[in-house]
ZAMI-125059 format. One line per 4 residues: their letters; for each residue y negated, z, x negated of C-alpha. Coordinates in pm, 1 decimal, always signed. Each point is the difference from the previous one (the first is absolute). Layout:
A> Y:Z:X | ...
//
This chain:
MRTL> +0.0:+0.0:+0.0 | -342.0:-99.8:-135.7 | -223.5:+286.9:-111.2 | -378.3:-8.6:+50.4
TLSK> -240.7:+244.5:-161.5 | -243.5:+192.9:+214.9 | -363.8:+19.0:-101.4 | -180.8:+333.0:+19.8
SGLN> -138.3:-92.4:+343.3 | +348.6:-90.7:+124.5 | +151.0:+326.8:-119.7 | -281.6:+198.0:+160.1
KIRS> +57.1:-180.6:+330.1 | +372.8:+73.8:-2.7 | -68.6:+363.9:-80.0 | -233.0:+3.1:+302.1
FHKE> +288.2:-135.2:+214.7 | -139.7:-353.7:+33.5 | +275.7:-247.9:+81.2 | -194.4:-323.4:-51.4
LKSS> -136.9:-124.5:-333.2 | -201.4:-300.0:-110.9 | +64.3:-210.0:-309.6 | -283.6:+187.4:-175.7
DLEG> +210.1:+318.4:+24.8 | +249.9:-147.6:-247.6 | -22.8:-79.1:-370.2 | +20.1:-373.2:-49.6
SVKS> +50.3:-280.0:+250.2 | +255.5:-17.5:+282.6 | -38.1:-376.2:+52.3 | +338.8:-68.2:-160.6
VPPG> +180.0:+232.2:+243.9 | +182.5:-195.5:+275.0 | -125.2:+91.5:+351.3 | +191.3:+296.4:+136.9
EWCL> +169.9:+101.5:-323.7 | +100.9:+365.9:-17.8 | -131.4:+163.1:-318.2 | -50.9:+334.4:-168.2
LSAE> -344.1:+145.7:-63.5 | -17.9:+202.8:-319.2 | -241.5:+269.3:-120.5 | +44.3:+313.4:-211.5
KSFW> +380.8:-29.0:-5.8 | +17.9:-15.8:+382.4 | +112.3:-295.1:+212.0 | -77.2:-106.8:+354.5
LCFV> +173.3:-269.1:+200.8 | -218.2:-272.9:+146.4 | -5.6:-361.4:+106.2 | -269.7:-247.8:-96.3
NPMV> -150.7:-314.3:+148.3 | -257.3:-156.3:-239.1 | -86.2:-264.4:+261.3 | -181.0:+257.2:+214.3
DEKF> -378.7:-35.5:-10.6 | -156.8:+225.3:-265.0 | -202.1:+188.2:+262.8 | +328.1:+123.8:+150.2
SCVQ> +283.2:+207.2:-146.2 | +265.5:-203.5:-179.6 | +218.4:+295.0:-107.1 | +186.3:+215.5:+251.2
VLDE> +109.6:+330.8:-153.8 | +322.5:+151.5:+133.9 | +163.9:+305.2:-163.7 | +9.0:+159.9:-341.0
VKDL> +328.4:-84.3:-173.3 | +170.9:+277.5:-195.4 | +331.8:-166.9:-85.7 | -39.2:-362.7:-106.2
SSFM> +364.9:-41.3:-101.5 | +145.1:+11.3:+353.6 | -284.2:-155.7:+199.8 | +81.1:-293.4:+232.7
VEAF> -252.4:-160.3:+235.6 | +247.4:-54.4:+284.0 | +112.0:+362.5:-9.1 | -364.4:+112.3:+1.4
IKQK> -80.4:-217.2:+304.0 | +305.9:+117.6:+191.6 | -86.2:+363.4:-68.3 | -350.1:-52.3:+139.3
IVSA> +135.8:-167.4:+314.9 | +265.6:+264.7:+65.7 | -255.8:+276.8:-52.4 | -247.0:-162.5:+242.2
IKKR> +263.4:-40.2:+272.6 | +114.9:+360.6:-43.2 | -361.4:+115.9:+32.0 | -35.7:-171.1:+341.4
HQYF> +330.7:+124.9:+130.9 | -99.4:+364.8:-43.2 | -213.0:-34.6:+316.7 | +140.0:-24.3:+352.6
GYED> -81.8:-335.6:+157.7 | -71.5:-185.6:-322.7 | +364.1:-96.5:-45.0 | -37.3:-234.5:+300.3
GSRV> -270.8:-202.1:-174.6 | -276.9:+53.9:-249.4 | -182.3:-131.6:-303.1 | +280.3:+69.4:-243.7
FYGT> -194.4:-106.5:-306.7 | -373.9:+34.3:-53.0 | -94.2:-167.5:-327.4 | -158.8:+218.3:-266.2
SDGL> +61.3:+318.6:+199.6 | +375.2:-57.6:-33.0 | -14.8:-121.9:-359.0 | +5.4:-381.1:+20.8
PGLI> -347.8:-149.9:+48.5 | -6.0:-301.7:+229.5 | +325.0:+75.5:+184.6 | -43.1:+63.1:+372.7
VDHF> +312.0:+36.3:+215.1 | +35.8:+79.0:+371.2 | +328.1:+101.3:+162.8 | +75.4:-103.7:+358.6
TNAI> +301.5:+46.3:+223.4 | +127.1:-348.6:-77.3 | -168.0:-103.2:-326.4 | -163.2:+101.2:-325.3
VIQI> -323.4:-190.4:-69.1 | -111.1:-26.6:-363.3 | -342.6:-100.2:-129.1 | -63.2:-33.9:-375.7
NTAG> -346.0:-46.4:-148.4 | +42.8:+60.5:-375.7 | +169.6:-220.5:-258.2 | +189.3:+287.4:-160.6
VDRY> +173.4:+87.5:+326.5 | +43.6:-364.3:+100.1 | +225.1:-57.4:-301.2 | +260.2:+223.5:+166.8
RDFI> -45.7:-108.2:+361.8 | +365.0:-94.0:+59.4 | +124.5:+321.8:-156.9 | -244.4:+205.2:+209.5
AKVF> +113.0:-167.3:+323.6 | +363.2:+66.3:-92.4 | -62.8:+370.0:-67.0 | -187.0:+54.6:+327.9
SEEL> +270.3:-176.7:+199.5 | +272.5:+206.9:-164.5 | -182.3:+330.9:+44.4 | -102.3:-56.4:+364.1
SIKS> +288.7:-225.4:+112.2 | -242.9:-253.3:+150.4 | -91.5:-352.2:-107.9 | -317.4:-42.3:-207.8
YFLD> -260.4:-272.6:+53.9 | -300.4:-101.9:-208.5 | -341.4:-46.9:+155.1 | -209.6:-150.4:-280.3
NEKY> -371.9:+5.7:+73.1 | -181.1:-275.2:-188.0 | -336.1:+175.7:+15.3 | +134.4:+325.0:-143.0
RERE> +199.2:-178.5:-272.1 | -270.7:-234.8:-123.1 | -174.5:+261.7:-217.8 | +310.9:+10.7:-220.7
FLPV> +57.4:-376.6:+29.9 | +333.5:+52.5:+171.7 | +165.5:-283.5:+191.9 | +105.1:+25.4:+362.6
FEHE> +372.8:-65.0:+10.4 | +195.6:-162.6:+276.0 | +219.7:+264.2:+155.8 | +185.2:+83.3:+317.9
AVPA> -242.7:+68.8:+283.2 | -46.7:+360.0:+108.8 | +169.8:+47.8:+340.1 | -155.7:+156.3:+309.0
LIVK> -35.3:+365.2:-91.6 | +139.6:+294.3:+195.7 | -223.4:+301.6:-57.1 | +44.8:+367.3:+83.5
ENAL> -279.7:+249.6:-59.6 | -74.8:+337.1:+162.1 | +297.5:-55.0:+236.3 | -161.3:-320.9:+129.3
NYEL> +146.3:-349.6:-29.1 | -167.2:-332.3:-78.6 | +104.9:-358.3:-65.4 | -211.0:-235.3:-211.2
RSEV> +45.2:-376.3:-0.6 | +14.9:-141.3:-352.3 | -288.8:-240.7:+66.4 | -250.4:+280.2:+73.8
IQKV> +96.5:+241.9:-279.0 | -297.5:+132.4:-197.4 | +4.6:+153.1:-350.9 | +359.3:+127.3:-48.3
GFYY> +75.7:+13.2:+371.3 | -117.5:+321.1:+164.2 | -276.3:+248.6:-73.9 | +201.4:+312.7:-76.7
DHRE> -301.9:+148.5:-180.2 | -144.3:+159.9:+318.0 | +333.6:+147.8:+112.4 | -105.9:+364.6:-32.3
NRKA> -338.9:-66.3:+163.6 | +168.2:-163.1:+299.1 | +239.2:+294.9:+18.0 | -301.5:+233.5:-6.1
LQEI> -149.4:-197.5:+289.6 | +310.2:+70.2:+210.8 | -20.9:+371.2:-74.3 | -375.3:+26.4:+63.7
LQRL> +31.7:-179.3:+333.7 | +273.8:+237.2:+108.7 | -220.2:+301.0:-82.9 | -307.0:-118.2:+192.2
KIKP> -34.4:+175.8:+334.8 | -186.2:-296.5:+148.4 | +227.4:-296.3:-68.9 | -157.9:-338.8:-78.7
KTGI> +105.4:-249.9:+265.8 | -129.4:-325.1:-149.4 | +18.0:-109.0:-363.4 | -85.9:-302.5:-209.4
DLFC> +171.2:-109.3:-322.3 | -248.5:-215.1:-194.7 | +141.2:-239.1:-266.8 | +339.1:+91.1:+142.4
YAGA> +240.9:-232.9:-191.5 | +344.5:+111.8:+129.0 | -155.1:+276.5:+211.0 | +109.7:+305.6:-198.7
WGLN> -307.3:+213.4:+72.0 | +10.2:-80.1:+369.9 | +373.6:+67.2:+26.3 | -46.0:+342.3:-158.7
ALKG> -277.0:+64.6:+253.3 | +234.3:-88.8:+286.5 | +265.8:+227.8:-148.2 | -264.9:+272.5:-14.3
GVCQ> -58.4:-29.7:+375.2 | -280.5:-254.9:+45.0 | +49.7:-188.8:+326.5 | -134.8:-345.5:-87.5
VDFV> -94.0:-172.5:-328.5 | -185.3:-324.8:-68.1 | +111.9:-173.0:-320.6 | -252.9:-231.4:-165.9
DQGD> +41.6:-234.3:-296.2 | -112.9:-352.7:-84.9 | +354.2:-74.1:-123.7 | +282.4:-120.8:+222.1
FSIE> +186.4:+329.8:+35.0 | +54.6:+8.6:+374.5 | +376.6:-46.8:-41.0 | +18.1:+291.2:-248.3
VFRA> -209.1:+231.5:+217.4 | +180.4:-68.7:+327.6 | +338.7:+17.0:-173.1 | -89.7:+343.0:-146.0
IELN> -115.0:+117.2:+343.9 | +333.2:-113.6:+145.7 | +216.0:+142.1:-282.5 | -158.4:+342.4:+32.7
GFMN> +2.3:+29.5:+379.7 | -373.1:-35.7:+67.8 | +16.4:-295.2:+240.6 | -326.0:-83.9:+178.6
KGNF> -193.9:+243.3:-218.2 | -159.8:-250.4:-235.8 | -210.7:-316.8:-3.4 | -53.3:-234.7:-293.7
FRQD> -326.7:-186.3:-57.9 | -7.5:-271.2:-263.6 | -366.3:+5.1:-92.0 | -240.4:+78.3:-281.6
VFKF> -30.9:+380.8:+7.6 | -378.1:+3.1:-37.4 | -36.6:-251.0:+287.3 | +242.2:+202.9:+215.5
MDDA> -207.5:+314.3:-52.8 | -324.6:-184.5:+72.1 | +148.3:-109.1:+334.3 | +119.6:+354.4:+71.7
ISNK> -346.2:+136.7:-78.8 | -162.9:-258.0:+229.3 | +239.0:+99.2:+278.1 | -50.7:+372.0:-71.0
KQYD> +374.9:+43.2:-60.6 | +96.2:+315.6:-188.6 | +325.1:+159.0:-115.5 | +140.7:+352.1:-32.2
LVMC> +160.1:-86.3:-335.7 | -115.1:-257.5:-257.5 | +215.9:-88.3:-301.9 | -177.5:-214.6:-256.6
DPPA> +202.7:-116.5:-301.9 | -143.4:-328.0:-135.8 | +128.2:-199.3:-296.9 | -168.7:+55.1:-335.8
FAKS> -368.3:-94.3:+9.5 | -28.8:-50.4:-379.4 | +232.0:-169.7:-248.6 | -204.0:+112.4:-304.7
HLQK> -266.3:+257.5:-88.7 | -258.9:-279.3:+19.0 | +52.9:-12.5:+378.0 | -40.1:+373.6:+59.5
DQAL> -353.6:-17.8:+144.8 | +111.3:-278.9:+230.9 | +299.0:+209.6:+106.9 | -215.1:+304.2:+76.0
DGYS> -231.0:-215.8:+209.8 | +301.7:-130.6:+191.4 | +131.1:+352.3:+59.2 | -342.7:+110.3:+123.4
KLHR> -11.1:-276.5:+261.3 | +359.2:+71.1:+101.7 | -43.2:+376.5:+27.3 | -318.0:-28.8:+205.7
KVMK> +178.7:-226.0:+248.9 | +288.7:+248.4:+17.0 | -249.3:+272.6:+91.4 | -129.3:-217.5:+283.9
ISHP> +345.1:-44.3:+159.7 | +64.9:+376.3:-19.5 | -119.6:+256.7:+251.3 | -48.7:+377.2:-49.3
GTLV> +346.3:+143.4:-59.2 | +149.1:-316.5:-152.2 | +236.2:+46.3:-293.7 | -83.5:-257.0:-268.8
VFSS> +213.9:-85.0:-303.6 | -187.9:-182.7:-276.1 | +226.4:-139.9:-273.3 | -44.2:-207.1:-313.5
CTHY> +221.2:-164.4:-262.1 | -286.1:-126.3:-219.6 | +63.8:+113.9:-358.2 | -360.3:-41.5:-107.6
VSHE> -147.6:+230.3:+265.8 | +52.7:+367.7:-81.0 | +85.7:+275.6:+245.6 | -352.7:+136.4:-37.2
EFQK> -161.9:-339.3:+60.4 | +219.2:-71.0:+300.0 | -69.2:+334.3:+165.9 | -374.8:-32.2:-65.8
NILD> +13.4:-342.2:+163.6 | +151.6:+152.9:+314.5 | -255.7:+281.2:+8.6 | -288.0:-245.3:-45.1
AANK> +134.9:-211.8:+287.6 | +19.6:+307.1:+224.0 | -356.9:+98.6:-88.1 | -132.4:-348.1:+69.8
EGRK> +173.6:+0.5:+338.3 | -117.7:+352.7:+80.3 | +357.4:+132.0:+23.3 | +119.0:+348.8:-92.9
IQLI> +349.0:-0.2:-148.5 | +254.3:+258.8:-109.4 | +243.5:-72.8:-282.1 | +341.2:+137.4:+97.9
HTGI> +239.7:-163.6:-245.9 | +2.2:-196.7:-325.5 | +286.0:-211.0:-129.8 | +112.3:-193.0:-306.8
QGWD> +294.0:-230.0:-68.1 | +358.6:+84.9:+81.1 | +237.7:+179.1:-233.7 | +164.7:-329.1:-97.9
HPIR> -331.3:-98.0:-167.1 | +2.3:+282.2:-260.0 | -320.3:+113.3:-169.6 | -85.1:+275.9:-248.0
SQND> -333.9:+103.7:+150.4 | -273.7:-100.5:+244.4 | -169.7:-180.6:-289.5 | +310.1:-201.6:-89.4
KSNY> -77.0:-371.3:-33.5 | +297.3:-68.5:+230.3 | -144.7:+218.0:+278.2 | -154.2:-267.4:+220.4
IKSY> +76.5:+103.4:+360.9 | -261.8:+194.6:+196.5 | +23.5:+123.7:+358.1 | -245.7:+226.6:+182.3
FYLL> +52.6:+136.2:+351.9 | -308.8:+97.1:+201.5 | -74.5:+134.6:+343.2 | -324.8:-137.3:+137.4
ES> -194.1:+284.9:+155.1 | -287.8:-196.2:+150.2
//
């Protein structure tokens, strides 16, 4: 295995628990290293495992640091990868409910940057976005299939792979997915699948919604699930006792929503509206239509830090419209998956919207991502999910 020498800056970063390095953090050039090659980083008689992609733009990290290696004589890459996969699966299966389906591998948090894997009742869906992991794609699929006794499928995303100049391979199409989460069932057609299939990341927040609804003495009768996708927020609301839910999304998810309603025994308790969410709310405001429960979980509003101001402006417009379709007593759930907007910025955005609309609000619950998206702290770079539950008082 090739050995690369760390510069002083690189060693300091590793000692500060940084997992991503730039070429300037190494002594000498990495241009001769083949994309995705696994190497050793050396400094002061210590060694760290990494993989390198010199094709990555210099403004980004081209070195992904993995673990410190103590015994070089017995090290094998395949054994290392399998150990990481087995450990990640075991971590999920220590929680009730997660064995039915979860994110079974979460990139850097589980020790292999760029590897995202979701487990469903009938399939394992694998997404790879780094060259070092992509070298072992067939081996990784084999290990997951053996460990979970389900067939693995790749879902290469050209946009996510282009930063590392990775090709999009021809592969067997992902089948319609059978999903189970929080004792609720869903079915997703392959042609409408987003990301890696299903948004498990809000699992615990949706579970909290069920529990909060059951503890309210005045039960919300009408709810609305904005940006609904497969309808997971709205289905959890129905399970929590809400009588009727409107599901709104500009995507063609009517089949998914009505199938979930049928599968879970909530017939005639939901309506699907295929429409731009902002336009739908404008119409509701014009017609003075309001709801007892509003669930607002839009897609990411920023793909880079350069779009953060634009994202905050979008959230402000969205949150003000949500206030307008809510009456005194409404329970509102504001959620975000935008990495580049912090928890503090997101909550301030909600408070500013309430002030501008003259609404008094009470924060009753805060939520982050589910336990299958492991993080070390609130400030962890991988901590991207935000969910805030409010009661509108006036």
